[in-house]
N, C-alpha and C positions, 0 to 999 in steps of 0.2 A: 368563550374567547374567540375573537376574530382570527381565522387561520390564514389570512392573506393581508399583508401590509408591507410597506417599505421598511426594510431592515435598517435599524439604527442601534447603536450600542445601548442607549437608554431603554429602547423597546425590548431588545433581546434580554438584557439583564433583568428586566422587570417581570419576565415570564416566570410564573410559579412552577414548581416541579409537578408534572402531571401524574395522574393515577395510572395512565397507560400511555404508550408512545404517542407523541404529538408531532404532526408534520405541519409546518408553517411555510407558506409560499411567499416569496419576495415579489412585490409588484414592480421593483426596479429592473430585475432581470427575470423574465418569464422562464421557468424551468429550474431556477435556483430555489432550493428548499432548505429548511433547518429542521432536522429531526431532534427531538428532545425526549430522552428516555426517563423512566421512573427513577433512575439513579443520577439524574441531572447531567447526563452526557449530552452535549450539544454538538451536532455534527452537520456541517454543510454538505449538501449533495446536489447533483443535477439529476432531475427526474424527468425523463422525456420518452415518448413513444418513438421507436424507430421503424421504418418500413421493413417489413419482413419479420418482425418480432411480434409475438402474440401479446406480451406484456411490456410495460415501459421499462427502460433501462435505468438503473440506479447507479450513478457514479459518485463515489465518495471523494470529496475534495479535501477535507480536513476538519479538525475539531476547533470549535470556538472556545476560548479566545486565542488559541495557538495561531490561527490565521484570522486576520481582520476581515471585516465585512467587505472592504474594498478589494482585498486579495481574493476573497471568495467570489466576488462579482467578476473580477478579471479572469480567474480560473474557470468560472462557469461559462463566460463568453467564449473562451478558447475551446472548452469541451463541447459546447453547443455548436461551434463552428465545425469541429471534427464530425460531430454527429449529423450535421446537415449534409455532409458528403456521404453518409451511409456507414461511417466508421464507428464501431462500438469500442470506446476506450477501454472497457473492461477486458474484451477479448484481445486487444492490442497489448495491454499490460500483462495478461496471462501468457501470451505467446513469448513475450520478452523474458519473463521469469523462467519459462520452460527452456528457452534457448541457452540460458547460462549454464555452464557446467559447474558442478560442485567439486570441492577438493577431494571428496571421496571418489567421485567418478574419475578425476584426473589421476589419482593414486592407483586406482584399480586398473585403468588403462595402461599406466606406466609399468606396473608390476606384471600385468598380464601379457604385455607385448615383448617381454624379455625372458630369456632362460636364466633364471637366477638361482644360485645355490641356496640350500635351506638355511645356511648360516646367514647369508645376506638378507634373505627375507625376514629372518628372526630379528636381525639388527634394524632393518627398515621398520618393521612393525613395532618394535620396542621404542624406537625414536619417535615415530608418529604418535603412538599412544602417550608417551611421556610428555611430548610437546603439545599434546592435545590439538594437533593440526586438523584432525578429522572430527573433533568434538566442538561444535560451535557454541561455546559457553561465554564468549566475550560479548559485551554490550555492542549493539549496532552491527552484529556480524551474523549472517544467516547461512554461512557455509558456501556461498556462491563466490566464484573467483572474481566476478565483476566488482565485488565490494572489498576485496583484499587490498590493503595498502601496506606501506612499510610500517605504519603505526600498529597494524594488526600483529606483526611479528616482533615489534619492539616490546610488547607487553609480555612476551614469553620469557 
């Protein structure tokens, strides 16, 4: 199979499930690739060598068909634009994730910065555990304060 062609819905849908991971390059946007796994997971990525990096940088854009080919091309162009200035989008996203504080960290900071009676701590801990505020079990919630909304608490 040709591993480089212009992505179209018909062409992508017609690709058979490979025996091992397959990487197909788009001729429309250089650097945009579609990875297809043995379990038929189809993922758009940007694959490009950056100055100062030994190996190419692999940035995941999203899964097909959740994002369309046109969306993938637009995202790839934006990502390639960032990369042309020397920015590694993976490192940027990683630092943003690390900069967000979790509810556990906020709770620990709050309780650690105060002189609280044992009974108060017991009440706080039982409330927190009962409400599962520190147990991110809800869908679309990873424990980071940046993703907490009023809907997060409405479900309790």
